[in-house]
KEKE-3310 file (N, C-alpha, C; in steps of 0.2 Angstrom, whole numbers, plus 5000, padded with zeros to 4 digits):
npx = (5004:5003:5010:5000:4997:4995:4980:4979:4971:4975:4970:4967:4961:4959:4973:4978:4974:4965:4947:4942:4953:4955:4943:4945:4956:4951:4941:4948:4953:4952:4948:4935:4936:4945:4963:4970:4981:4985:4983:4994:5004:5001:5006:5020:5023:5021:5031:5042:5042:5045:5037:5039:5052:5056:5054:5061:5067:5055:5040:5028:5013:5004:4991:4977:4972:4974:4983:4978:4968)
npy = (4994:5011:5025:5036:5053:5058:5065:5080:5092:5108:5120:5128:5122:5107:5101:5107:5100:5096:5095:5083:5074:5075:5069:5056:5051:5052:5042:5031:5030:5024:5031:5041:5055:5069:5070:5080:5094:5092:5079:5073:5080:5074:5061:5064:5069:5058:5050:5057:5056:5047:5036:5030:5025:5012:5009:5005:5007:5007:5011:5022:5025:5039:5041:5039:5027:5024:5015:5003:5000)
npz = (5000:4996:5004:5014:5018:5035:5042:5050:5059:5059:5064:5053:5043:5034:5034:5023:5012:4997:4997:4993:4993:5007:5012:5007:5014:5027:5026:5026:5039:5056:5067:5071:5068:5062:5066:5079:5083:5097:5099:5093:5100:5113:5111:5109:5121:5130:5125:5129:5142:5158:5158:5146:5146:5144:5131:5116:5099:5093:5082:5083:5078:5076:5070:5070:5067:5054:5048:5051:5042)
capx = (5000:5006:5009:4995:4998:4990:4976:4979:4968:4980:4967:4966:4958:4961:4980:4979:4972:4958:4941:4941:4958:4954:4938:4948:4960:4947:4937:4952:4955:4947:4946:4929:4937:4952:4967:4971:4988:4985:4984:5001:5007:5001:5011:5027:5023:5022:5038:5047:5041:5048:5033:5042:5059:5058:5053:5067:5066:5048:5037:5021:5009:4999:4987:4970:4971:4975:4987:4974:4964)
capy = (5000:5017:5029:5041:5057:5059:5071:5083:5098:5113:5126:5132:5118:5100:5100:5110:5095:5097:5092:5076:5070:5075:5064:5050:5049:5051:5036:5025:5031:5021:5036:5045:5062:5071:5071:5087:5094:5090:5071:5072:5082:5069:5055:5066:5070:5052:5048:5061:5054:5042:5030:5027:5024:5005:5009:5006:5005:5007:5016:5024:5029:5043:5042:5038:5020:5024:5009:4997:4998)
capz = (5000:4996:5010:5014:5023:5040:5042:5056:5058:5062:5065:5047:5038:5033:5032:5016:5007:4994:5001:4990:4996:5014:5013:5005:5019:5033:5025:5028:5046:5060:5072:5067:5067:5060:5071:5081:5085:5103:5098:5091:5106:5118:5109:5110:5128:5132:5123:5133:5149:5161:5156:5140:5147:5142:5124:5111:5092:5091:5078:5086:5073:5078:5063:5071:5065:5047:5046:5053:5037)
cpx = (5004:5005:5004:4997:4993:4986:4976:4976:4973:4976:4965:4963:4961:4968:4982:4977:4966:4953:4941:4947:4958:4949:4941:4952:4956:4943:4941:4954:4950:4944:4940:4930:4944:4956:4968:4979:4989:4986:4991:5006:5007:5005:5018:5028:5025:5029:5044:5047:5044:5044:5036:5049:5061:5057:5059:5065:5059:5045:5030:5018:5003:4995:4980:4968:4971:4978:4983:4970:4967)
cpy = (5006:5021:5035:5046:5057:5065:5074:5090:5103:5120:5130:5128:5111:5099:5103:5106:5098:5093:5084:5071:5070:5069:5057:5047:5048:5044:5030:5025:5028:5026:5040:5052:5063:5072:5079:5088:5092:5082:5069:5074:5077:5063:5058:5067:5063:5049:5051:5060:5048:5035:5027:5025:5017:5004:5010:5004:5003:5012:5016:5028:5033:5045:5040:5031:5019:5017:5003:4995:4997)
cpz = (5000:5002:5009:5019:5028:5039:5049:5055:5062:5063:5059:5042:5038:5030:5025:5010:5003:4997:4999:4993:5004:5016:5012:5011:5025:5032:5027:5035:5051:5065:5068:5067:5065:5067:5073:5083:5092:5104:5097:5097:5112:5117:5111:5118:5132:5131:5127:5140:5152:5160:5150:5140:5144:5134:5120:5104:5090:5086:5081:5081:5076:5072:5064:5068:5057:5045:5047:5047:5030)
residu = (MET:ALA:PRO:VAL:PRO:ASP:VAL:VAL:ILE:ALA:GLY:TYR:GLY:PRO:ALA:GLY:LEU:PRO:ALA:ALA:ALA:PHE:ASP:ALA:VAL:ARG:ALA:ARG:GLN:ALA:LEU:PRO:ARG:ALA:LEU:ARG:PRO:ASP:ASP:VAL:ALA:ALA:THR:VAL:THR:PHE:LEU:ALA:SER:ASP:GLY:ALA:ALA:ALA:LEU:THR:GLY:GLN:VAL:LEU:CYS:THR:ASP:GLY:GLY:LEU:VAL:MET:ARG)
# end
């Protein structure tokens, strides 16, 4: 499967994508809403915390379940 850009709403619209492209990505995403910047920030905050101290060599996809479909 070809890579598809994540859809993150950044306060000014659907990541600068045309409406048809935005809808196509959202249709493949398991989360029933577009990602927000704070969704990504929460992942980064976790990775920077002591709670992630044992994680090594992992890829965490903050993509609303896009890779699941």
